[in-house]
N, C-alpha and C positions, 0 to 999 in steps of 0.2 A: 211308774216312777219308783214304786216300792221294789220292784225287781232290780232297777238300776242301783238302788241303795244297797240291796243285798250283795250285788256284784262288787260294790266298792269295798275295799279292804280297810284302809285307814282314812285316806283322803282322796278325793277325786272331784272332777268337774263333769257334770252331766247336763245334757240338753233335755228339756221337757216343755212341751207346749210353747215353743219358740222362745223359751227363756233359758237362761243358763244359771245353774246352781252349783255352789261349792258345798260339797258334802264332807263332813269330818266325823269320823267314828272313833270313840274312845271307850275303853273298858275300865270300870272301877269296881272295887270290892267293898261291899258294905255288909257288915255282920256275916261275913263268910259267904256273901252272895255276890255273884258276878252280875254287874249291871252294865249294859251297853248304852252309852249316850251318843245319840246321833244329832249332829247340828247341821242344819242346812241354811245357806245364805243365798239370797238372790243377787247375783253379780252380773245381771244382764246389762245394766248401764255401764259397768266397768268394761265389759267386752265390746260394747258399742263404741266407747271412747277409744279403746285399743284398736278396733277395726278402722275407725276414722283416722286415727294417727298413722296406721299402716298404709292406708290409701294416700294420705298426705305425703308420707315418706316415699311411696312409689312415684307419685307425681313429681316430687322434688328431685328424686333420682333420675327420672326420665328427662326433666328439664336440664339438670346438670350434665347429663350425658350428651344432650343435644348441644348445649353451650360449649362443652369441652370439645365436641366434634367440630363445631364452627370455629372455635378459637384455634384448634390444631390445624384446620384447613387454611385459615388466614395466615397463621404463623408459618406454615409450610410454604405457602405462596410467597410470603415475604422473604423467606430464606432462599427460595429457589428462583426468585425473580432475577437477581444478578446473573445466575447461571444461565437462565433462559436468554437474557440479553446477550451474554457472551456467545451462546450457541447461535442465535440469530445473526449476530455480527460476523461470526466465523463463516456462516453460509453466504452472507453478502460479499465478504472478502473473497471467498472461493469463486463467486460469480464474477469477480472483477471490479466490484465497487469498493474503492478506497476512501471515499468521502464520508466516512462514518467515524463516530466516537462513542464509546460505551458510556463514559461519564458516570461511572459508579463511584460514589463517594463513601468513605468509611475508613476504619482502621483495621479491618480484618484481612485475612488472606485473600479473599475474593476481590476486595478493593485493590490490593496490591497487584493481583493478577490482571485486573482491569487496566490499571495504569501501565503495566508492562505491555499489555495488548495494544493500548492506544499508542504507546511509543513505538511499538513494532510497526503499526500501520503507518505512522508518520515517516519512519525510516524507509519502509517499502515505497511509500509514495514519493519521497525525496529521490530515492534511487531510480524509480521509474521515470521521473522528470529528467534526471540526469541522463538516463539512457535515451529518452526521446530527444533531448538537446544534442547528445552525442551523435545520434542517428541523423538528425537534421544537418548537423555540421558536416558529417561524412557525405551526405547526399549533396550538399552545396559544394563541398570540395571536389567530389567526383564530377559534378556538373561543370565547375570551373576548369578542372583539368581536361575534361573532354573538349571544352571550348578551346583551351590552349593547344590541344593536340591537333585540332583542325587547322590552326593558323600555320604552323611550320610545315604541315603536310601540303597545304595549298601552295606555299612558297616553293617547297621542294619540287612539286609537280610543275610549277610555272617555269622554274629555272631548268628543269630537265627537258621541258618542251622547247625552251630556247636553245639549249645545247643540241637538241636533236635536229634543229633547222640548219645548223652549220652556216649561219650568216654573220657570225661575230669573230673578232680576232682572238688571238691566243690569250691576251691579257684579260679580255672580258670573260673568256671561257674559264680561266683560272679563278677569276673572281666569283663566277657562278658556282664553280666546283667547291671553292672554299665555303661559300655560303651554304651550299647543300650539305657539306660535311658538318659545319657547325650546327645547322638546324637539325640534322640527323642525330647528332650527339645530344642536343637538347631534348629532342623527341624521345630518345632512349631513356634519359634521366626522368623525364616526366612519366614515361610509361612504367618505370620501376616504382615510382611513388604511387601511381594509380593502382598497380598490382598489389602493393603492400596494403593499401586501403581496402581494396576489394576483398583481400584475404583476411580482413578484420584483425590485422596485426597492430601492435602498439607502435604508432608512428613516432619516430624519434628524429628530431631535427638537430643536426650537428652544426654548432655555431663555429664558423671559421673566421679568421681575420681576413677581411676583404679591403682592398684598396679601392676607394671610391672613384678615383680617376680612371683606373683600369676597367672598373665595372661599367662606368658610363660610356667609355669608349666602345666597349663591346655592344652596349645597348644602342649607341648611336649608329654603329655599323649595321646592326640588325634593322633598326628603324629606317635608315637611309635606303637600304635595299628593299624594304617592304613597302615604304610609303615614298615613292619617288617623286610625286607631284606636290610634296610639302617640304619646305625648308625647315629642318629640325635643328634647334639650337639648345644644347644642354649645358648649363653652367653650374658647376659644382666645385666646392673646395676639396682639395685633396686631403682626405682623412682616412683613417683605418677604422672600420666598424666590424662588429661581430654579427654573423648571420649565415643563412644558407644562400649561397650565390645564385643558384638556379631559381629558388623561390623569389628572391629579390628581383631578378631579371623578369620573371613572369609577372610580378606585381607591378613593376614600373612600366613594363610593356603594355599592360592593361590600361594604365593611366594614359599612356601615349596614344594607344589605339582609340580610346574614348575621346581624347582631345582631337585626334585626326578626323573622327567621324563628325565632330561638331565644327570643324574648320572648313574654310573655303579653299578651293584649289589654288595653288601657287601662292599661298600665304605662309608666313613664318610661324612655326610652332616652337615656343620658347619656354623653358622651365623657369619658374620664379619662386623665391623662398627657399628655405632649407628643407631638404628631404630627410635629413638625418639629424 
């Protein structure tokens, strides 16, 4: 211990026998004699308290670091949750699932992005439904046109077979030829409409002024030649309507054909009520 004291210049802290001492050296002059005063203090308890405080500080620091880490992780998860929802929703949409909504609420930019995303999904879904409906309508239209194509073709073949037999007079032959010609023209018009639809073009219907008396006279001529075992009576007021003549003929002929199929032979088929 004395050696440690000698090594100390003015003040120092030394360890000895598991104790800590504070050593202070000072020189004074008394009667021209230099005297060194050495003071030693046992500060072991002070160092114990210091060490205990240091350990407490270390523990508190570790706890604070852990808490800060947990808080940061939770906060980061909270911040990135909307982004994760948007990411998952995007993957579902890419897979074809449009029945989803992010439903992210808030006032920040991510919430605005979520609202825009939901609106986009609704718009895409609406457009998809419109396309499905349009496709179904086109398929139904093609099916109906195909059905309409068969009817004039059957009639044309029947009249052509009759002409081939040469068993009828000139008047009947002219009547058959006129019918074949009119049905061929109608078949041509229907074919063009079908080709437009198959080509996925925008179908435009031209509305022309049509005289109902003339229209139903043509329908009656076609019906009389096609359904010879039924007496067809069409009563209609003479008026002028707007529409596509060929499509109107096709529509009304469908009604007549359905009525014909539900009627007995040699019965009268009569129109009733206003058709326009």
